[in-house]
C-alpha positions as CSV (number, residue, x, y, z in Angstrom):
1,M,16.0,-82.2,-17.7
2,L,12.4,-81.4,-16.9
3,M,13.3,-81.6,-13.2
4,A,16.1,-79.1,-13.7
5,V,13.6,-76.7,-15.4
6,Y,11.2,-77.1,-12.4
7,C,14.0,-76.5,-10.0
8,L,15.1,-73.4,-11.8
9,F,11.5,-72.1,-12.0
10,F,11.1,-72.8,-8.2
11,L,14.3,-71.0,-7.4
12,I,13.2,-67.9,-9.5
13,L,9.8,-67.9,-7.7
14,L,11.5,-68.2,-4.3
15,A,13.8,-65.3,-5.2
16,R,10.8,-63.2,-6.3
17,L,8.9,-64.0,-3.1
18,W,12.0,-63.1,-1.1
19,Y,12.3,-59.8,-2.9
20,I,8.7,-59.0,-2.4
21,Q,8.5,-60.1,1.2
22,V,11.8,-58.8,2.4
23,L,13.2,-56.0,0.3
24,M,9.8,-54.5,-0.6
25,E,8.2,-55.0,2.8
26,R,8.7,-51.5,3.9
27,H,7.6,-50.0,0.7
28,Y,4.3,-51.9,0.6
29,K,3.7,-51.4,4.3
30,A,4.1,-47.6,3.8
31,A,1.9,-47.7,0.8
32,A,-0.8,-49.5,2.6
33,Q,-0.6,-47.0,5.5
34,E,-0.7,-44.1,3.2
35,N,-3.8,-45.5,1.4
36,R,-5.5,-45.9,4.8
37,V,-4.6,-42.4,6.1
38,R,-5.8,-39.1,4.7
39,L,-4.6,-35.6,5.4
40,V,-7.3,-32.9,5.9
41,L,-6.2,-29.3,5.9
42,L,-7.5,-27.1,8.7
43,K,-7.3,-23.5,7.3
44,A,-6.3,-20.6,9.5
45,T,-8.5,-17.6,9.5
46,R,-6.9,-14.4,8.2
47,G,-7.0,-11.5,10.6
48,T,-9.5,-8.7,10.3
49,I,-8.4,-5.1,9.6
50,Y,-10.0,-2.3,11.6
51,D,-9.8,1.5,11.6
52,R,-8.7,3.4,14.7
53,N,-12.2,3.3,16.1
54,G,-12.8,-0.4,15.6
55,S,-14.8,-0.2,12.3
56,V,-14.2,-3.2,10.0
57,L,-12.2,-2.4,6.8
58,A,-11.4,-6.0,5.7
59,F,-13.0,-9.3,6.8
60,N,-13.6,-12.8,5.6
61,L,-16.6,-14.4,3.9
62,P,-17.1,-18.2,3.6
63,S,-16.0,-19.7,0.3
64,Y,-16.9,-23.2,-0.8
65,G,-14.8,-25.5,-2.9
66,L,-14.1,-29.1,-3.7
67,S,-10.9,-31.0,-3.3
68,F,-9.7,-34.6,-3.7
69,V,-6.7,-36.6,-2.6
70,P,-5.1,-38.0,-5.7
71,A,-4.2,-41.3,-3.9
72,S,-8.0,-41.8,-3.2
73,L,-8.6,-42.3,-6.9
74,K,-6.9,-45.6,-7.0
75,G,-9.3,-48.4,-7.8
76,R,-12.0,-46.0,-8.9
77,Y,-10.5,-44.1,-11.8
78,S,-7.7,-45.1,-14.2
79,S,-6.1,-41.7,-14.0
80,V,-6.5,-38.2,-12.6
81,E,-7.4,-37.0,-16.1
82,D,-10.4,-39.4,-16.3
83,F,-11.7,-38.2,-12.9
84,L,-11.3,-34.5,-14.0
85,K,-13.2,-35.2,-17.2
86,E,-16.1,-36.7,-15.3
87,L,-16.0,-33.8,-12.8
88,S,-16.0,-31.3,-15.7
89,G,-19.2,-32.8,-17.1
90,E,-20.9,-32.7,-13.7
91,L,-19.8,-29.2,-12.8
92,K,-20.2,-27.8,-16.3
93,I,-16.7,-26.3,-15.9
94,P,-14.2,-26.6,-18.7
95,Y,-11.8,-29.6,-18.4
96,D,-8.8,-27.4,-19.2
97,E,-9.6,-25.1,-16.2
98,L,-9.8,-28.1,-13.8
99,C,-6.5,-29.4,-15.2
100,R,-4.8,-26.0,-14.7
101,N,-6.1,-25.8,-11.1
102,Y,-4.9,-29.3,-10.4
103,K,-1.4,-28.7,-11.8
104,R,-1.0,-25.3,-10.1
105,R,-2.3,-26.5,-6.7
106,F,-0.8,-30.0,-6.5
107,Y,1.3,-30.5,-3.4
108,S,1.4,-34.2,-2.7
109,T,-0.3,-37.4,-3.8
110,Y,-1.7,-37.7,-0.2
111,W,-2.6,-34.0,0.3
112,P,-6.0,-32.5,-0.8
113,V,-5.9,-30.6,-4.1
114,L,-8.5,-27.9,-4.5
115,V,-9.7,-28.2,-8.0
116,I,-12.5,-25.7,-7.9
117,D,-13.5,-22.9,-5.5
118,G,-16.0,-20.1,-5.3
119,L,-19.0,-22.5,-5.8
120,P,-22.5,-21.6,-4.5
121,L,-23.4,-23.8,-1.5
122,T,-26.4,-25.2,-3.4
123,Q,-24.3,-26.5,-6.2
124,V,-21.8,-28.0,-3.7
125,I,-24.6,-29.9,-2.0
126,D,-25.8,-31.3,-5.4
127,I,-22.2,-32.5,-6.2
128,R,-21.8,-34.0,-2.8
129,E,-24.7,-36.3,-3.5
130,W,-23.1,-37.4,-6.7
131,L,-19.5,-38.0,-5.8
132,M,-18.8,-37.6,-2.1
133,P,-20.4,-40.9,-1.1
134,Q,-17.6,-42.5,-3.1
135,G,-15.0,-41.0,-0.8
136,V,-13.4,-39.0,-3.5
137,L,-14.5,-35.4,-3.2
138,N,-14.2,-33.3,-0.1
139,L,-16.0,-30.2,0.7
140,E,-13.6,-27.3,1.5
141,V,-14.9,-24.4,3.6
142,D,-12.5,-21.6,3.3
143,T,-12.7,-17.9,3.4
144,R,-12.2,-15.0,0.9
145,R,-11.5,-11.4,1.7
146,F,-14.3,-8.8,1.5
147,Y,-13.7,-5.0,1.5
148,P,-16.9,-3.2,2.6
149,W,-15.5,0.3,1.7
150,G,-14.4,-0.8,-1.8
151,E,-12.5,1.9,-3.7
152,I,-12.2,4.3,-0.7
153,F,-9.5,2.2,1.0
154,S,-8.0,0.2,-1.9
155,H,-4.7,2.1,-1.9
156,V,-4.3,1.6,1.8
157,I,-5.5,-1.9,2.4
158,G,-4.8,-3.5,-1.0
159,Y,-6.2,-6.9,-1.6
160,T,-5.6,-10.7,-1.5
161,A,-5.7,-13.2,-4.3
162,E,-4.4,-16.6,-5.2
163,I,-0.7,-17.1,-4.9
164,S,1.1,-17.2,-8.2
165,E,3.8,-19.7,-9.3
166,A,6.4,-17.0,-9.0
167,E,5.3,-16.2,-5.4
168,L,5.3,-19.9,-4.5
169,K,9.0,-20.1,-5.5
170,L,9.8,-16.8,-3.8
171,Y,8.2,-17.8,-0.6
172,S,9.1,-21.5,-0.8
173,G,10.2,-21.7,2.8
174,K,7.0,-20.2,4.3
175,G,4.7,-23.1,3.9
176,Y,2.5,-21.8,1.1
177,R,0.7,-24.2,-1.2
178,G,-1.0,-23.7,-4.6
179,G,-4.5,-22.3,-4.1
180,D,-3.5,-20.3,-1.0
181,H,-4.5,-16.6,-1.0
182,I,-1.8,-14.0,-0.2
183,G,-1.6,-10.3,0.2
184,K,-0.8,-8.7,-3.2
185,T,-0.7,-5.0,-2.4
186,G,-1.1,-2.5,0.4
187,L,-1.2,-3.5,4.0
188,E,-2.5,-6.9,3.1
189,K,0.9,-7.5,1.5
190,L,3.1,-5.7,4.0
191,Y,1.6,-7.4,7.1
192,E,1.0,-10.7,5.4
193,D,3.1,-12.7,7.9
194,Y,1.0,-11.3,10.8
195,L,-2.4,-11.6,9.1
196,R,-2.2,-15.0,7.4
197,G,-2.0,-17.3,10.4
198,V,-0.6,-20.9,10.3
199,D,-2.7,-23.7,8.9
200,G,-3.3,-26.9,10.8
201,Y,-4.2,-30.4,9.7
202,Q,-5.8,-33.7,10.7
203,E,-4.5,-37.2,9.9
204,I,-7.7,-39.3,9.6
205,E,-8.2,-43.0,9.1
206,V,-10.6,-44.0,6.4
207,D,-12.2,-47.2,5.4
208,A,-12.2,-48.9,1.9
209,L,-14.8,-46.5,0.7
210,G,-12.9,-43.5,1.9
211,R,-15.2,-42.8,4.8
212,R,-13.8,-41.3,8.0
213,V,-13.1,-43.9,10.8
214,S,-11.1,-41.9,13.3
215,V,-8.8,-39.0,13.8
216,I,-5.2,-40.2,14.3
217,K,-3.5,-36.8,14.8
218,E,-4.7,-33.2,14.9
219,V,-2.7,-30.0,14.7
220,L,-5.0,-27.0,15.2
221,P,-4.6,-23.9,13.0
222,K,-3.3,-20.7,14.5
223,N,-5.5,-17.8,13.3
224,G,-3.9,-14.6,12.0
225,F,-3.6,-11.5,14.1
226,N,-6.0,-8.6,13.6
227,L,-4.6,-5.3,12.4
228,L,-5.7,-2.1,14.0
229,L,-4.9,1.1,12.0
230,N,-4.4,4.8,12.7
231,I,-6.7,5.5,9.8
232,D,-10.1,7.1,10.6
233,K,-12.7,5.7,8.1
234,H,-14.8,8.9,8.3
235,L,-11.8,11.1,7.5
236,Q,-10.8,8.8,4.7
237,K,-14.3,9.0,3.1
238,V,-14.5,12.8,3.4
239,A,-11.0,13.2,1.8
240,Y,-12.0,10.7,-0.9
241,D,-15.2,12.6,-1.6
242,A,-13.5,16.0,-1.5
243,L,-11.2,15.1,-4.4
244,G,-14.3,14.3,-6.6
245,D,-13.5,13.1,-10.0
246,R,-10.0,14.6,-10.1
247,R,-6.7,12.7,-10.1
248,G,-4.6,13.3,-7.0
249,A,-4.0,12.5,-3.4
250,V,-4.9,13.6,0.1
251,I,-2.9,12.7,3.2
252,L,-3.7,13.6,6.9
253,M,-1.1,13.0,9.6
254,N,-0.8,13.6,13.3
255,P,2.3,15.8,13.5
256,K,3.0,14.7,17.0
257,N,3.7,11.1,16.2
258,G,3.5,10.4,12.5
259,A,0.1,8.5,12.6
260,V,-1.5,8.6,9.2
261,L,-5.2,9.4,9.7
262,A,-6.2,9.3,6.0
263,L,-4.4,8.5,2.8
264,V,-6.4,8.8,-0.4
265,S,-5.3,8.3,-4.0
266,K,-7.6,8.8,-7.0
267,P,-8.6,7.3,-9.4
268,S,-9.0,4.1,-7.5
269,Y,-10.3,0.6,-7.9
270,D,-12.5,-1.9,-6.2
271,P,-10.3,-4.5,-4.5
272,N,-13.2,-7.0,-4.3
273,Y,-12.9,-7.5,-8.0
274,F,-9.5,-9.1,-7.7
275,V,-10.1,-11.5,-4.8
276,W,-11.8,-14.1,-6.9
277,G,-9.3,-13.9,-9.7
278,V,-9.2,-12.0,-13.0
279,S,-8.2,-13.3,-16.4
280,P,-4.9,-12.2,-18.1
281,S,-6.9,-9.9,-20.4
282,E,-8.8,-8.3,-17.6
283,W,-5.5,-7.7,-15.7
284,K,-3.9,-6.2,-18.7
285,S,-6.8,-3.8,-19.2
286,F,-6.3,-2.6,-15.6
287,I,-2.6,-2.0,-15.8
288,S,-2.8,-0.4,-19.2
289,D,-5.6,2.1,-18.2
290,P,-4.3,5.6,-19.0
291,L,-5.8,6.9,-15.7
292,R,-3.7,4.4,-13.8
293,P,-6.2,3.4,-11.0
294,M,-3.7,0.9,-9.5
295,Y,-1.1,3.6,-9.1
296,N,-0.9,4.9,-5.5
297,R,-0.3,8.6,-6.1
298,A,0.1,9.3,-2.4
299,V,3.4,7.3,-2.1
300,Q,4.4,6.7,-5.7
301,A,3.8,9.9,-7.6
302,E,7.1,11.8,-8.1
303,L,6.4,15.4,-9.1
304,P,7.9,18.9,-8.7
305,P,6.6,20.4,-5.4
306,G,6.4,23.9,-6.9
307,S,6.1,26.7,-4.3
308,L,5.8,24.3,-1.4
309,F,9.6,24.0,-1.6
310,K,9.9,27.7,-0.9
311,T,9.4,26.9,2.8
312,L,12.6,24.8,2.7
313,V,14.5,27.5,0.9
314,A,13.3,30.0,3.5
315,L,14.4,27.8,6.4
316,A,17.8,27.2,4.8
317,S,18.4,30.9,4.1
318,L,17.5,31.8,7.7
319,S,19.8,29.1,9.0
320,E,22.7,30.3,6.9
321,K,22.0,33.9,7.9
322,I,21.6,34.9,4.3
323,V,18.4,36.8,5.2
324,S,16.5,38.0,8.2
325,P,12.7,37.6,8.5
326,K,12.1,41.4,8.0
327,Q,14.7,42.0,5.3
328,Q,13.0,43.0,2.1
329,F,13.6,42.3,-1.6
330,Y,11.9,44.2,-4.4
331,C,9.9,42.2,-6.9
332,S,9.2,44.0,-10.1
333,G,7.7,40.9,-11.7
334,F,10.8,39.4,-13.1
335,M,14.5,38.8,-12.4
336,K,17.3,38.6,-14.9
337,V,19.9,35.8,-14.4
338,G,22.7,35.9,-17.1
339,N,21.0,36.2,-20.4
340,R,17.7,34.7,-19.1
341,V,14.7,36.4,-17.6
342,F,12.8,34.6,-14.9
343,K,9.3,35.9,-14.1
344,C,7.2,36.1,-11.0
345,W,3.8,34.5,-11.2
346,K,2.3,38.0,-10.4
347,E,2.5,40.2,-13.4
348,G,3.8,43.6,-12.4
349,G,5.4,42.1,-9.3
350,H,4.8,42.2,-5.5
351,G,6.9,45.2,-4.7
352,F,8.9,45.2,-1.5
353,V,8.4,41.9,0.4
354,N,9.9,40.4,3.5
355,L,10.1,36.7,4.3
356,Y,6.6,36.5,5.8
357,R,4.9,38.2,2.8
358,A,7.1,36.3,0.3
359,I,5.8,33.0,1.8
360,A,2.3,34.3,2.1
361,H,2.0,35.5,-1.4
362,S,4.5,33.1,-2.9
363,C,6.8,35.7,-4.5
364,N,9.1,33.9,-7.0
365,V,11.6,36.8,-7.3
366,Y,12.2,36.8,-3.5
367,F,13.1,33.1,-3.6
368,Y,15.2,33.5,-6.8
369,N,17.4,35.9,-4.8
370,L,17.6,33.4,-1.8
371,G,18.3,30.5,-4.1
372,I,21.2,32.2,-6.0
373,Q,22.8,33.2,-2.6
374,L,22.3,29.7,-1.1
375,G,23.6,27.8,-4.2
376,V,22.6,24.4,-5.5
377,R,24.8,22.4,-3.1
378,K,23.4,24.0,0.0
379,I,19.9,23.6,-1.2
380,A,20.4,20.0,-2.1
381,E,22.2,19.3,1.3
382,Y,19.3,20.8,3.2
383,A,16.7,19.0,1.1
384,E,18.3,15.6,1.8
385,N,18.6,16.4,5.5
386,C,14.8,17.1,5.5
387,G,14.0,13.7,4.1
388,F,13.8,14.3,0.4
389,G,15.4,12.0,-2.1
390,R,14.7,8.9,0.1
391,K,11.8,6.9,1.2
392,T,9.9,8.0,4.3
393,G,9.5,4.4,5.4
394,I,5.7,4.4,5.5
395,D,4.2,0.9,5.9
396,L,3.1,0.5,2.3
397,P,4.9,-1.3,-0.5
398,S,6.3,0.3,-3.6
399,E,7.0,3.8,-2.1
400,S,9.1,6.0,-4.4
401,E,12.2,7.9,-3.3
402,G,11.8,11.2,-5.1
403,F,14.9,13.0,-6.4
404,V,17.2,15.8,-5.4
405,P,19.3,16.9,-8.3
406,T,23.0,17.9,-8.1
407,P,25.5,19.3,-10.6
408,E,27.3,16.0,-10.7
409,W,24.1,14.2,-11.6
410,K,23.4,16.7,-14.4
411,E,26.9,16.4,-15.8
412,K,26.8,12.6,-15.7
413,Y,23.4,12.1,-17.4
414,F,23.0,15.2,-19.5
415,K,26.7,16.0,-20.3
416,E,25.9,19.6,-19.3
417,F,27.0,22.0,-16.6
418,W,24.7,23.1,-13.9
419,Y,23.7,26.6,-14.8
420,P,22.5,29.5,-12.5
421,G,19.1,29.2,-14.2
422,D,18.9,25.6,-12.8
423,T,19.4,27.0,-9.3
424,V,16.7,29.6,-9.9
425,N,14.3,26.9,-10.9
426,L,15.3,24.7,-8.0
427,S,14.7,27.5,-5.5
428,I,10.9,27.6,-6.4
429,G,10.6,23.8,-6.5
430,Q,10.7,23.4,-10.3
431,G,13.1,21.8,-12.7
432,F,14.7,18.4,-11.9
433,L,13.5,18.2,-8.3
434,L,10.9,15.5,-7.6
435,V,9.0,14.7,-4.4
436,T,6.1,12.5,-3.3
437,P,3.0,13.6,-1.4
438,I,4.0,11.5,1.6
439,Q,7.4,13.2,1.7
440,M,5.6,16.6,1.8
441,A,3.3,15.3,4.5
442,T,6.2,14.2,6.6
443,F,8.0,17.6,6.0
444,V,5.0,19.8,6.9
445,S,4.4,17.7,10.0
446,A,7.9,18.4,11.1
447,I,7.4,22.1,10.6
448,A,4.2,21.9,12.6
449,N,5.7,20.1,15.6
450,G,8.9,22.2,15.7
451,G,11.3,20.0,13.8
452,M,10.9,16.4,14.5
453,L,10.6,14.0,11.5
454,Y,8.4,11.0,12.1
455,Q,8.1,7.9,10.1
456,P,4.5,7.9,8.8
457,M,2.6,4.9,10.1
458,L,-0.7,3.4,9.0
459,A,-0.6,0.5,11.5
460,K,-1.4,1.1,15.2
461,A,-1.4,-2.4,16.8
462,L,-1.8,-6.1,16.3
463,T,-4.4,-7.9,18.4
464,D,-5.4,-11.6,18.8
465,G,-8.9,-13.0,18.6
466,D,-9.7,-12.0,22.2
467,G,-8.7,-8.4,21.6
468,N,-5.4,-8.7,23.5
469,V,-2.7,-6.4,22.1
470,I,0.1,-8.5,20.8
471,K,2.3,-5.7,19.3
472,E,2.1,-1.9,19.3
473,F,3.6,0.2,16.5
474,S,5.1,3.1,18.4
475,P,6.0,6.4,16.8
476,K,9.4,6.3,15.1
477,S,11.5,9.3,14.9
478,C,13.7,9.4,11.8
479,G,15.7,12.5,12.6
480,K,15.1,16.2,13.0
481,L,14.9,19.1,10.5
482,P,18.3,20.8,10.4
483,F,16.9,24.1,11.8
484,S,16.3,25.6,15.2
485,K,12.8,25.9,16.6
486,S,13.1,29.7,16.4
487,I,13.8,29.6,12.7
488,I,10.9,27.2,12.1
489,E,8.6,29.6,14.0
490,E,9.5,32.4,11.6
491,V,8.5,30.3,8.6
492,K,5.3,29.2,10.4
493,K,4.4,32.8,10.7
494,G,4.6,33.2,6.9
495,M,2.4,30.1,6.5
496,R,-0.2,31.6,8.9
497,L,-0.1,34.8,6.8
498,A,-0.7,32.8,3.7
499,V,-4.1,31.8,5.2
500,T,-5.1,35.2,6.5
501,E,-4.2,37.3,3.5
502,G,-2.2,35.3,1.0
503,T,-2.6,32.5,-1.6
504,A,-4.4,30.2,0.9
505,K,-7.0,32.9,1.8
506,L,-9.9,30.6,0.9
507,L,-9.3,29.1,4.4
508,S,-9.6,32.5,6.1
509,D,-13.4,32.4,6.4
510,S,-13.3,29.1,8.3
511,F,-13.4,28.6,12.1
512,I,-10.0,26.8,11.7
513,R,-6.9,28.7,12.7
514,A,-4.8,27.0,10.1
515,A,-1.4,27.7,8.5
516,G,-0.3,26.5,5.1
517,K,1.5,27.0,1.8
518,T,0.1,26.6,-1.7
519,G,2.0,25.4,-4.8
520,S,1.5,25.2,-8.5
521,A,4.1,23.1,-10.3
522,Q,4.7,23.1,-14.0
523,N,3.5,20.1,-16.0
524,P,5.1,19.6,-19.4
525,S,2.1,17.6,-20.7
526,G,-0.9,19.6,-19.3
527,Q,-2.2,22.0,-16.7
528,E,-0.2,22.6,-13.6
529,Y,-0.1,20.3,-10.6
530,A,-2.0,22.0,-7.7
531,W,-0.5,21.5,-4.2
532,F,-1.4,22.6,-0.7
533,M,0.3,21.7,2.6
534,G,-0.7,22.9,6.0
535,F,-1.5,22.3,9.6
536,A,-4.0,23.3,12.3
537,P,-4.6,24.6,14.9
538,Y,-1.7,27.1,14.3
539,D,-0.8,27.5,18.0
540,N,-1.0,23.8,18.8
541,P,-1.1,21.6,15.7
542,E,-3.2,18.5,15.9
543,I,-3.3,17.7,12.2
544,A,-1.1,18.1,9.1
545,I,-2.5,17.8,5.6
546,V,-1.2,17.6,2.0
547,V,-3.4,17.8,-1.1
548,L,-2.2,17.1,-4.6
549,I,-4.4,17.5,-7.7
550,E,-2.9,16.5,-11.0
551,E,-3.5,19.1,-13.7
552,G,-5.5,21.1,-11.1
553,G,-4.1,24.5,-11.9
554,A,-3.4,27.0,-9.1
555,G,-3.0,25.4,-5.7
556,G,-4.9,28.2,-4.0
557,S,-8.1,27.7,-6.0
558,A,-7.9,23.9,-6.6
559,A,-6.2,22.3,-3.6
560,V,-7.1,24.6,-0.8
561,P,-10.9,24.0,-1.1
562,V,-10.2,20.3,-0.7
563,A,-8.1,20.8,2.4
564,K,-10.8,23.1,3.8
565,K,-13.6,20.5,3.5
566,V,-11.4,17.9,5.2
567,L,-10.1,20.1,8.0
568,E,-13.6,21.5,8.8
569,F,-14.9,17.9,9.0
570,F,-12.0,16.9,11.3
571,F,-12.3,19.8,13.7
572,G,-16.1,19.8,13.5
573,R,-16.2,16.1,14.3
574,Y,-13.6,16.1,17.1
575,A,-14.4,19.6,18.3
576,Y,-11.0,20.6,19.5
577,G,-11.4,23.5,21.9
578,S,-8.5,25.4,20.4
579,N,-10.4,25.9,17.2
580,K,-13.7,27.3,18.4
581,G,-14.6,30.7,17.0
582,K,-13.7,32.3,13.7
583,G,-10.3,33.6,12.9
584,G,-9.0,32.0,9.7
């Protein structure tokens, strides 16, 4: 009986040994290999962002952190939690924070997990003396973005910050890991795939104490491309300063190719504040700020254009042969449409005005007449063909579309007919019509160049670390204005007259031969929106400009002085020969 028991025990032991040696051989062999091999991440360097003249707008600063490979804790700590508790005591960092970082950034048992970053180098050295000899902690030298121009470029460049859990899921196929930094807004977001580069890694052999023995395999990182912009940092700063403390936007474009030379939105924010991370309460305070500093007014603000829209109505009326440039209408200061009275901004009226003087002095009654004759459908058709009601395609995220109203839309959403008074309001850029500053910049650029609509572009080229051009962003035409060059020239004459004797006369004492149009759009919650759009030199335009000031009042007194400062700097700095001498 006893022999039978021994035999049974021996058979069971043999079976167990056979299971361990045969069936589990691969498992234990792989585990031993994995315990001997460590993966070391080799981070790619994010590309630098430059202005058109090679000035640095965004670059990288060294960032120090600590990581550990979870598998390396075996035999040293009973659990990851015990290790993090000990680390918490040494770093004087809350245990909960280390746990959150670990859970958010965990990728694999055999892959380094960054548990803390942003440490001063002196502190890192002290910690290395404590734990690194044990082969547990690794020093991670990474980079973090720095923006030397701060608020001035925030709405153009944007910022980077740590990738969120939602973004990890969204970009699951792009090789991101918890702890990576990613472009959140602006050009940093839009050109993320070009800027980020591709990380490399090393497979290293370590001894029993976790010390490096040899490199088994190495895949070098591929650094990100550098991004060269059309933006001029000097123009950007002058435009930013010219706005002062007012809310608004300034855009400068090259009308010959759509290159954006400056794009400012105020109020703004310091992007450096977000790079190292903000708490939920801090983030909430930013997005709930009534001044909306995170809101890019240059491409997101949807507002009535006011009298800027009169140029489109003038172009459409000439194209439809409703009016000739010298044909006059009488402005008595008001016009009666049905049982409603629509006033001109000038009390007592402008008297007899032709198209040139109507544009120059922004006569409402003149454009009431044109609008009634054109009709809402023609106005809407021309507006859409000029690029309104759709995105311009500028290389920034979150661009708004604006809105061009139609009778069908009003009936659907308001259960009302389109009244003649609605057309009267539309003819002077009021009512339901909404545009963005970047749409107005694209439109006035097309007027300046004779009719070509260009997609506004901030990016000029991508280069590698040696300065070789990898990709050029060539001008992109997105259609033409639906008007002949001769018709556009007639409207340009009116815009020139606006500077020499009309509502933009504050520009007349400058050495710049500019042309433009002012606007003041009704604001139901405050003072009017002040607008100006223009170009210079008049005879051979090199620059187009749009200025918006929220609750600024009259465009001629609020927006024109801003445009004057910027244009005088531009032509003073670059000294275009066609602008020398006085002449308004």
